C-alpha positions in Angstrom: -91.4 165.2 -39.2 -93.1 162.2 -37.7 -92.1 161.3 -34.2 -89.8 158.4 -33.4 -89.6 156.8 -30.0 -86.3 156.5 -28.3 -85.6 153.0 -29.4 -86.3 153.8 -33.1 -84.2 156.9 -32.9 -81.3 154.9 -31.3 -81.5 152.4 -34.1 -81.2 155.2 -36.7 -78.1 156.6 -34.9 -76.4 153.2 -34.8 -77.1 152.7 -38.5 -75.7 156.1 -39.3 -72.7 155.4 -37.1 -72.1 152.1 -39.0 -72.0 154.1 -42.3 -69.2 156.4 -41.1 -65.8 155.8 -42.7 -63.5 153.4 -40.8 -60.8 156.1 -40.6 -63.1 158.3 -38.6 -64.2 155.8 -36.0 -61.2 153.5 -35.7 -59.3 156.2 -33.7 -62.1 156.5 -31.1 -61.0 155.2 -27.7 -62.9 155.2 -24.4 -65.9 157.0 -25.9 -69.6 155.9 -25.9 -72.4 157.1 -28.1 -75.7 157.7 -26.3 -79.1 159.2 -27.2 -81.2 161.4 -25.0 -84.5 163.1 -25.6 -83.3 166.7 -24.9 -80.4 168.6 -23.4 -80.5 169.2 -19.6 -81.8 172.7 -20.1 -84.8 171.3 -22.0 -84.1 173.4 -25.1 -84.3 172.3 -28.8 -81.3 174.3 -29.8 -78.6 171.6 -29.2 -78.5 168.6 -31.6 -75.5 166.9 -30.1 -72.8 167.2 -27.5 -69.2 165.9 -27.0 -68.7 165.4 -23.3 -65.1 164.6 -22.5 -61.4 165.5 -22.9 -60.5 165.8 -26.6 -57.3 164.1 -27.8 -55.3 167.3 -28.0 -55.7 167.8 -24.2 -55.2 164.3 -22.9 -51.8 164.6 -21.4 -52.7 162.9 -18.1 -55.6 160.8 -19.4 -55.2 157.2 -18.8 -56.6 153.8 -17.6 -59.6 153.9 -15.4 -61.1 157.2 -16.8 -64.8 157.2 -17.4 -65.5 157.1 -21.1 -66.1 160.3 -23.0 -69.7 160.6 -24.3 -71.1 161.7 -27.7 -74.7 162.5 -27.1 -77.4 162.9 -29.8 -80.6 164.6 -28.8 -83.7 163.0 -30.3 -86.3 165.8 -30.0 -84.1 168.6 -31.3 -83.1 166.5 -34.3 -86.7 165.5 -35.0 -87.7 169.2 -34.8 -85.5 170.2 -37.7 -85.9 167.2 -39.9 -88.3 167.5 -42.8 -88.6 163.7 -43.3 -86.8 160.5 -42.5 -84.0 161.0 -45.1 -83.4 164.5 -43.8 -83.3 163.1 -40.2 -80.7 160.5 -41.3 -78.6 163.3 -42.9 -78.9 165.5 -39.7 -77.8 162.5 -37.5 -74.9 161.9 -39.9 -73.7 165.6 -39.7 -74.2 165.7 -35.9 -72.1 162.5 -35.5 -69.3 163.9 -37.7 -69.5 167.2 -35.8 -69.2 165.6 -32.4 -66.5 163.1 -33.4 -64.5 166.0 -34.7 -64.7 167.6 -31.3 -63.3 164.4 -29.9 -60.3 164.8 -32.2 -59.8 168.4 -31.0 -61.4 170.2 -34.0 -63.3 173.3 -32.7 -66.5 174.9 -34.1 -64.6 177.5 -36.1 -62.5 174.9 -37.9 -65.7 172.8 -38.5 -67.4 175.8 -40.0 -64.4 176.4 -42.3 -64.6 172.8 -43.4 -68.3 173.0 -44.1 -69.4 170.9 -41.1 -70.3 173.8 -38.7 
């Protein structure tokens, strides 16, 4: 797959985020979406990450908390994409996967639902 710079990749992520159903994104509170080149360990194994406290564990979560983050990693996603359409699909699946973690759905449940 061709390489995209950080800005071009971020535009693709925003476009895919805009295509998600309202029911999926309307419930997101205090969460930001960010893109990074690679995970901290430098690997290409991780496509995205939900960094925060999911809704099922937010008993003392309140005003003043730093926002949760959903991170999409540019280089790992580019490394698995065959072409631009495949990259868009991979970004879409990764967004859905990480948003599901925000709502408290774990990897096993995602796998059972066909998103793992």
